[in-house]
C-alpha positions in Angstrom: 0.0 0.0 0.0 2.8 2.4 0.9 4.4 1.6 -2.5 1.2 2.6 -4.3 0.9 5.8 -2.3 4.6 6.6 -3.1 4.0 6.0 -6.8 0.9 8.3 -6.8 2.8 11.0 -5.0 5.6 10.8 -7.6 3.0 11.2 -10.3 1.9 14.4 -8.7 -1.5 13.1 -7.7 -2.9 14.6 -4.4 -4.4 12.6 -1.6 -7.9 13.8 -2.3 -7.8 12.1 -5.7 -6.7 8.7 -4.3 -10.3 7.4 -4.0 -10.8 7.9 -7.8 -8.4 5.0 -8.4 -11.0 2.7 -7.0 -13.4 3.6 -9.9 -11.8 1.0 -12.4 -12.1 -1.7 -9.8 -15.6 -0.8 -8.9 -16.5 -0.6 -12.6 -15.0 -4.0 -13.2 -17.0 -5.5 -10.3 -20.2 -3.9 -11.5 -19.6 -5.0 -15.1 -18.8 -8.6 -14.1 -21.8 -8.8 -11.7 -24.2 -7.4 -14.3 -23.2 -9.9 -16.9 -23.1 -12.7 -14.3 -26.7 -11.9 -13.3 -27.7 -11.7 -17.0 -26.3 -15.2 -17.7 -28.0 -16.6 -14.6 -31.3 -15.0 -15.7 -31.2 -17.1 -18.8 -32.1 -20.1 -16.6 -33.5 -18.5 -13.4 -36.0 -18.1 -11.9 -37.3 -21.4 -13.2 -40.9 -20.6 -12.3 -42.4 -17.2 -13.0 -42.4 -14.7 -10.2 -45.1 -11.9 -10.6 -43.8 -8.5 -9.7 -45.6 -5.1 -9.7 -44.9 -4.1 -13.4 -43.7 -7.4 -14.9 -43.2 -11.1 -14.3 -39.7 -12.4 -13.6 -38.9 -15.6 -15.4 -35.8 -17.2 -16.9 -35.4 -16.9 -20.6 -35.0 -20.6 -21.4 -37.7 -21.9 -19.0 -40.1 -19.3 -20.4 -39.3 -20.0 -24.0 -38.8 -23.8 -23.7 -41.8 -24.6 -26.0 -40.6 -22.2 -28.7 -37.0 -23.6 -28.3 -38.4 -27.1 -28.7 -40.3 -26.2 -31.9 -37.3 -24.5 -33.4 -34.9 -27.3 -32.6 -37.4 -29.8 -34.0 -37.6 -27.9 -37.2 -33.9 -27.4 -37.4 -33.0 -31.0 -36.8 -35.6 -32.4 -39.2 -34.9 -30.0 -42.0 -31.1 -29.4 -41.8 -29.4 -32.0 -39.6 -31.2 -35.3 -39.8 -34.0 -36.6 -42.0 -35.8 -39.8 -42.5 -35.1 -39.6 -46.3 -31.4 -39.7 -45.6 -31.7 -42.6 -43.3 -33.8 -44.5 -45.9 -31.3 -43.8 -48.6 -28.5 -45.0 -46.4 -30.5 -48.1 -45.5 -31.1 -49.0 -49.1 -27.4 -48.4 -50.0 -26.2 -50.5 -47.1 -28.7 -53.4 -47.6 -27.6 -53.8 -51.2 -23.9 -53.4 -50.7 -21.4 -56.0 -51.6 -20.4 -56.4 -48.0 -24.0 -57.3 -46.9 -24.5 -59.6 -49.9 -21.2 -61.3 -49.2 -22.3 -62.0 -45.6 -25.7 -63.3 -46.8 -24.0 -65.5 -49.5 -21.7 -67.1 -46.9 -24.6 -67.8 -44.6 -26.6 -69.4 -47.4 -23.6 -71.6 -48.3 -23.3 -72.6 -44.7 -27.0 -73.6 -44.6 -26.7 -75.6 -47.8 -23.6 -77.5 -46.7 -24.3 -78.1 -43.1 -27.9 -77.4 -42.1 -29.7 -78.9 -45.2 -28.0 -82.4 -44.9 -29.1 -82.5 -41.2 -32.7 -82.0 -42.3 -32.6 -84.1 -45.5 -29.7 -86.6 -45.1 -30.1 -87.8 -48.7 -29.0 -84.4 -50.0 -25.4 -85.1 -48.7 -25.0 -87.8 -51.3 -25.5 -85.4 -54.3 -24.2 -82.2 -52.7 -21.2 -81.2 -54.8 -19.3 -77.9 -54.9 -20.9 -77.0 -58.3 -24.3 -77.7 -57.0 -23.7 -75.6 -53.9 -22.5 -72.7 -56.0 -25.5 -73.0 -58.4 -28.1 -73.2 -55.6 -26.3 -70.4 -53.7 -26.2 -68.1 -56.7 -30.0 -68.7 -57.3 -30.8 -67.8 -53.7 -28.5 -64.7 -53.7 -30.2 -63.4 -56.9 -33.7 -63.9 -55.4 -32.6 -62.6 -52.0 -31.1 -59.5 -53.6 -34.4 -58.6 -55.2 -36.2 -59.4 -52.0 -33.9 -57.2 -49.9 -34.4 -54.3 -52.4 -38.2 -54.6 -52.1 -38.0 -55.0 -48.4 -35.9 -51.9 -47.9 -38.1 -49.9 -50.1 -41.2 -51.0 -48.0 -39.3 -50.3 -44.8 -38.2 -46.9 -46.0 -41.7 -45.9 -47.0 -42.9 -47.0 -43.6 -40.3 -45.0 -41.8 -41.1 -41.9 -43.8 -44.8 -42.2 -42.9 -44.4 -43.1 -39.2 -41.1 -41.5 -38.0 -41.6 -37.7 -37.4 -38.2 -36.4 -36.4 -39.6 -32.9 -35.8 -42.2 -34.2 -33.4 -39.7 -36.5 -31.6 -37.1 -33.7 -31.0 -39.8 -31.3 -29.9 -41.3 -33.7 -27.4 -37.8 -34.6 -26.1 -36.9 -31.0 -25.5 -40.3 -30.2 -24.0 -39.9 -33.0 -21.5 -36.5 -31.8 -20.3 -36.7 -30.5 -16.8 -35.4 -26.9 -16.3 -32.4 -28.4 -14.4 -31.6 -30.8 -17.3 -31.9 -28.0 -19.9 -29.6 -25.8 -17.9 -27.1 -28.6 -17.5 -27.1 -29.3 -21.3 -26.7 -25.6 -22.3 -24.0 -25.0 -19.6 -22.1 -28.1 -20.9 -22.2 -26.6 -24.4 -21.7 -22.9 -23.7 -19.8 -22.8 -20.4 -16.8 -21.0 -21.9 -19.0 -18.6 -23.8 -20.8 -17.7 -20.6 -17.5 -17.1 -18.8 -16.3 -15.0 -21.6 -19.5 -12.8 -21.4 -18.8 -12.3 -17.7 -15.2 -11.4 -18.4 -16.2 -8.9 -21.1 -18.5 -7.2 -18.6 -15.6 -6.9 -16.2 -13.2 -5.5 -18.8 -15.8 -3.0 -20.1 -16.6 -1.9 -16.6 -12.9 -1.5 -15.8 -12.4 0.6 -19.0 -15.4 2.8 -18.1 -14.0 3.2 -14.6 -10.6 4.3 -16.1 -12.4 6.8 -18.3 -14.3 8.3 -15.4 -11.1 8.5 -13.3 -9.2 10.2 -16.1 -12.0 12.7 -16.7 -12.3 13.6 -13.0 -8.5 13.9 -12.6 -8.2 16.1 -15.7 -11.3 18.1 -14.6 
């Protein structure tokens, strides 16, 4: 403290002006507190509190329904759609990878399961016959899988409403859960907002101090 006083004296600042140097600190505290309260009011109070001229209610709890509707619309139109899932399902179901797995399974059934059911088959079961039967099954199965995925895709498009699912999920979030999710996503941004308030308050305090000292 004595060192600070000595520095101020060396700068030619009189004692009556010393309290002015508290203005930047006070400004920083006010700026930080203001933004801190503003961030908290995004989530609190969770239930509306009627006051004389207005009702105090956290932004997100108050607008949760609108947020749910907007998120539902955004997810279903921009991020995730049943049409994309259906297209991927068709592509995957008819891929060489899946058909290879199916082909191997059919061969296993022909070579090992069929003789167990019909023992006489083992007497005529050659490699050529296995390949012929397997190829016939794979061709038929490929056509069946194509038709099945088309039917499944149409059913998904008719029954799966992404917009409605997202909207209901967000609407069913408790206020605490919603606050937890948003804080997990935006914690750094909220801290930055508080810091900006402190910095701006400090600069305003410096400006006030300079003006009063010059005046």
